[in-house]
C-alpha positions as CSV (number, residue, x, y, z in Angstrom):
1,M,245.7,236.8,21.5
2,I,243.5,236.7,24.6
3,E,242.4,233.3,25.6
4,P,239.0,232.7,27.5
5,R,240.9,230.6,30.0
6,H,242.9,233.5,31.1
7,L,240.0,235.7,31.2
8,R,238.5,233.2,33.5
9,V,241.5,233.2,35.8
10,L,241.4,237.2,35.8
11,R,237.8,237.3,37.0
12,A,238.6,235.1,39.9
13,V,241.8,237.2,40.9
14,A,239.5,240.4,40.8
15,A,236.8,238.6,42.8
16,T,239.3,236.9,45.4
17,G,241.9,239.8,45.6
18,S,245.1,237.3,45.3
19,F,246.7,234.7,43.3
20,S,247.0,232.2,46.0
21,A,242.8,232.6,46.6
22,A,242.1,232.6,43.1
23,A,244.2,229.4,42.7
24,R,242.0,227.7,45.6
25,E,238.7,228.6,43.9
26,L,240.0,227.4,40.4
27,G,241.4,224.1,41.7
28,C,244.9,225.0,40.7
29,T,248.4,226.2,41.9
30,Q,249.2,229.6,42.9
31,P,252.4,229.8,40.4
32,A,249.8,228.5,37.5
33,V,247.7,231.6,38.2
34,S,250.8,233.8,38.2
35,Q,252.0,232.3,35.0
36,Q,248.7,232.8,33.1
37,M,248.3,236.4,34.4
38,K,251.7,237.0,32.8
39,A,250.7,235.6,29.7
40,L,247.7,237.6,29.6
41,E,249.6,240.9,30.4
42,A,251.7,240.1,27.6
43,S,248.7,239.5,25.1
44,A,247.0,242.8,26.4
45,G,250.4,244.7,25.9
46,T,249.7,246.6,29.2
47,P,249.8,245.7,33.0
48,L,246.4,244.4,34.3
49,L,247.2,244.0,38.1
50,V,249.2,246.0,40.6
51,R,250.0,244.6,44.3
52,T,248.8,246.8,46.8
53,G,250.0,245.3,50.2
54,R,248.8,241.7,50.5
55,E,246.2,242.1,47.5
56,M,246.1,242.5,44.0
57,R,244.2,245.6,42.4
58,L,243.2,245.7,38.8
59,T,244.6,248.6,36.8
60,Q,242.0,250.6,34.6
61,A,242.8,248.2,31.6
62,G,242.2,245.3,34.0
63,E,238.8,246.7,35.0
64,A,237.9,247.2,31.4
65,L,239.0,243.4,30.5
66,V,237.0,242.2,33.5
67,R,234.0,244.2,32.5
68,H,234.0,242.6,29.0
69,A,234.9,239.3,30.2
70,A,231.4,238.6,31.6
71,G,229.7,238.9,28.3
72,I,232.6,237.1,26.6
73,L,232.6,234.2,28.6
74,A,228.8,234.0,28.7
75,G,228.6,234.0,24.9
76,L,231.6,231.3,24.7
77,T,229.4,228.9,27.3
78,A,226.2,229.5,25.4
79,A,228.2,228.7,22.2
80,E,229.6,225.6,23.9
81,E,226.5,224.5,25.1
82,E,224.7,224.7,21.6
83,V,227.7,223.2,19.8
84,A,227.5,220.3,22.4
85,A,223.7,220.0,21.9
86,I,224.1,219.6,18.0
87,A,226.9,217.3,18.5
88,G,224.8,215.2,20.8
89,L,221.7,215.5,18.3
90,R,219.7,217.3,21.0
91,S,219.2,220.3,18.4
92,G,220.5,220.8,15.0
93,R,218.8,221.6,11.3
94,V,219.3,219.8,8.1
95,R,218.2,221.3,4.9
96,L,217.0,218.4,2.4
97,V,216.1,218.8,-1.1
98,S,214.3,215.7,-2.8
99,F,213.0,215.0,-6.2
100,P,208.9,214.7,-6.0
101,S,208.7,210.8,-5.9
102,G,211.5,210.4,-3.4
103,S,209.5,213.3,-1.3
104,S,206.4,211.1,-1.4
105,T,208.0,207.8,-0.5
106,L,211.5,207.6,1.3
107,V,211.5,211.2,2.8
108,P,208.3,210.8,5.0
109,T,209.5,207.4,6.4
110,A,213.0,208.9,7.0
111,L,212.0,212.0,8.6
112,A,209.7,210.2,11.1
113,A,212.0,208.1,12.2
114,L,214.5,210.9,12.4
115,R,212.0,212.8,14.7
116,A,211.3,209.9,16.9
117,A,215.0,209.2,17.6
118,H,216.3,212.9,17.8
119,P,213.1,215.2,18.3
120,G,215.4,218.1,18.8
121,T,216.8,217.9,15.2
122,R,214.8,219.9,12.6
123,V,214.6,219.2,8.8
124,S,213.4,221.6,6.4
125,L,212.2,220.3,2.8
126,V,212.4,221.6,-0.8
127,E,211.8,219.9,-4.0
128,A,214.2,220.2,-6.9
129,E,214.8,217.8,-9.6
130,P,218.6,216.9,-10.4
131,P,220.8,218.4,-11.7
132,R,219.5,221.4,-9.9
133,S,219.4,219.7,-6.6
134,E,223.1,218.9,-7.1
135,E,223.9,222.6,-7.8
136,M,221.9,223.6,-4.5
137,L,223.9,221.3,-2.6
138,R,227.4,222.8,-4.0
139,E,226.2,226.1,-3.5
140,G,225.2,225.7,0.0
141,D,221.7,226.0,-0.3
142,C,221.0,222.8,1.3
143,D,222.9,220.1,3.5
144,V,221.5,216.7,1.9
145,A,220.3,216.3,-1.6
146,L,218.3,213.2,-2.6
147,A,219.2,212.8,-6.4
148,F,219.1,209.9,-9.1
149,R,221.0,209.2,-12.5
150,Y,220.7,206.7,-15.2
151,G,223.2,204.3,-15.0
152,T,226.2,204.0,-12.7
153,G,230.0,204.9,-12.8
154,G,229.5,208.7,-13.8
155,T,231.9,211.3,-12.5
156,E,229.2,214.1,-11.9
157,W,229.5,213.1,-8.0
158,S,233.4,212.9,-7.9
159,D,233.3,215.7,-5.3
160,L,230.5,214.7,-3.1
161,V,229.7,212.0,-0.5
162,V,227.4,209.4,-2.0
163,R,225.1,207.4,0.0
164,P,223.5,204.6,-2.3
165,L,219.9,204.0,-1.5
166,L,218.2,201.7,-4.2
167,S,218.1,200.7,-7.8
168,D,214.6,201.8,-9.0
169,R,213.3,200.1,-11.9
170,L,211.0,202.0,-14.6
171,T,207.5,200.4,-15.2
172,G,205.5,200.7,-18.2
173,L,202.0,202.6,-18.1
174,V,199.1,201.9,-20.6
175,P,195.6,202.5,-20.6
176,E,193.1,199.6,-19.3
177,G,191.9,198.9,-22.4
178,H,195.1,198.9,-24.4
179,R,196.2,196.0,-26.5
180,L,199.1,195.4,-24.0
181,A,197.3,195.9,-20.8
182,D,197.3,192.2,-19.9
183,A,200.8,191.3,-20.9
184,D,203.3,190.3,-18.0
185,S,205.9,192.2,-20.0
186,V,206.5,194.0,-23.0
187,S,209.5,195.1,-25.3
188,I,209.9,198.8,-25.5
189,A,209.8,198.4,-29.3
190,D,206.3,197.0,-29.0
191,L,205.3,200.7,-28.0
192,A,206.9,202.2,-30.9
193,D,203.9,203.4,-32.8
194,E,202.3,204.7,-29.3
195,P,201.9,208.5,-28.3
196,W,204.1,208.9,-25.3
197,I,203.7,211.1,-22.0
198,A,207.3,211.9,-20.8
199,G,208.4,213.1,-17.5
200,C,211.1,215.4,-16.0
201,P,213.9,216.4,-18.5
202,R,216.4,214.1,-17.3
203,C,213.8,211.1,-17.5
204,R,212.7,212.4,-20.8
205,R,216.3,212.1,-22.2
206,R,216.7,208.7,-20.9
207,L,213.3,207.4,-22.5
208,V,214.5,208.8,-25.8
209,E,217.7,207.0,-25.6
210,V,216.1,203.8,-24.6
211,C,213.6,204.0,-27.4
212,E,216.5,204.9,-30.0
213,E,218.6,202.0,-28.8
214,S,215.4,199.8,-29.7
215,G,215.4,201.5,-33.2
216,F,212.6,204.1,-32.9
217,T,212.2,207.7,-31.7
218,P,209.2,208.2,-29.5
219,R,206.5,210.7,-30.3
220,I,206.3,212.8,-27.3
221,D,202.7,214.4,-27.3
222,F,202.7,215.3,-23.6
223,A,205.6,216.2,-21.0
224,T,204.9,217.0,-17.4
225,D,207.2,216.7,-14.1
226,D,203.9,216.0,-12.2
227,Y,203.5,211.9,-11.9
228,P,199.9,212.0,-11.0
229,A,199.3,214.0,-14.2
230,V,201.2,211.5,-16.3
231,V,199.0,208.5,-14.8
232,G,196.0,210.6,-15.4
233,L,196.8,211.3,-19.0
234,V,197.4,207.5,-19.7
235,G,194.3,206.7,-17.8
236,A,192.5,208.9,-20.3
237,G,193.7,206.8,-23.2
238,L,195.9,209.6,-24.6
239,G,199.3,207.8,-24.5
240,V,201.7,205.2,-22.7
241,A,204.6,206.1,-20.4
242,V,207.5,204.7,-18.2
243,L,207.5,205.7,-14.6
244,P,210.0,205.1,-11.9
245,G,208.6,202.3,-9.2
246,L,209.0,204.9,-6.6
247,A,206.5,207.2,-8.5
248,L,203.8,204.5,-8.6
249,E,204.3,203.7,-5.0
250,S,202.4,207.0,-4.1
251,V,200.2,207.1,-6.8
252,L,197.0,205.2,-7.8
253,P,196.9,204.3,-11.6
254,K,193.3,204.9,-12.2
255,G,192.3,203.9,-15.6
256,A,195.8,202.6,-16.4
257,R,197.6,199.4,-15.9
258,T,201.3,198.8,-15.3
259,V,203.4,196.5,-17.3
260,A,207.1,195.2,-17.1
261,V,209.4,196.8,-19.7
262,E,212.1,195.0,-21.4
263,P,215.0,195.5,-21.4
264,P,215.1,196.5,-17.9
265,V,215.9,200.4,-17.1
266,H,216.9,201.4,-14.0
267,R,217.7,204.6,-12.2
268,E,220.0,204.9,-9.3
269,I,218.6,206.6,-6.2
270,V,221.3,208.2,-3.9
271,A,221.6,210.8,-0.9
272,L,224.3,213.2,-1.5
273,T,226.1,215.7,0.9
274,L,229.6,217.5,1.1
275,P,232.4,215.9,2.7
276,D,232.5,218.4,5.5
277,L,228.8,218.1,6.4
278,A,229.1,214.3,6.4
279,Q,230.7,215.0,9.6
280,V,227.9,216.7,11.2
281,P,225.8,214.5,13.7
282,A,222.4,215.6,12.1
283,V,223.5,215.2,8.6
284,A,224.8,211.7,9.3
285,A,221.7,210.8,11.1
286,T,219.4,211.9,8.0
287,L,221.6,209.9,5.9
288,D,221.3,206.8,7.9
289,R,217.4,207.3,8.0
290,L,217.0,207.8,4.4
291,A,219.1,204.4,3.8
292,M,217.1,202.5,6.3
293,A,213.9,204.1,4.6
294,A,215.1,202.6,1.2
295,A,215.8,199.3,2.6
296,R,212.3,198.9,3.6
């Protein structure tokens, strides 16, 4: 295998005409230059230099190697500089995927802080609900996934690096004129006879589980992943809903009232990445900024 350091020495010998002059230029000893040229010729499998009087002359193979060495070393230098820039967060790219309520609350704060601290780092954003976002991470389509689950302690993330962000309590939503609109809190069973508006598939599944634990199956009249649409449907008097606290932060509930629901139901919000990606400086910085945004 031809090593870049040997190519640098060969170029110095070709430019100066001798081992001793090359050694002075490179800041090493003449025997070190001689040893590296022997190693390079062994790797190449053919002589690269011949002595003519007091000077070293390139063979045809040596000339070919020197001719290519310039491009190889220039490319290697550029690669080293780019890697150093990424390692030093002077550049870099992070592909982030998030569920909608995370995109409208945690992500803007986190990315603004990241850009202020590391303006050379670029972040792209697409939206996907879990488990699709988790699949995208494992398939290499993103570097960081903002995700959630109901309850804790599952094994679905055992192969991933998990950065816990916050516990997001679900909040009840009823029309302004509803009989429970002024209640401080309501039992989920108090809403057993109401029409329901449900959210994303994972949220919908959890809603059904919570209602069944309270002794009834909810009548779901509408289902939508669009939280403003959920609020609009409730505000129009078409049903009741439970929404994550993050979703309500970015939506003004026109015509609707929020009420605390008992027993409390929480979803765990996390940032996920792969173990190898967690060591990439730009990815680590993104995880840190997401955690800071959640802490606020």
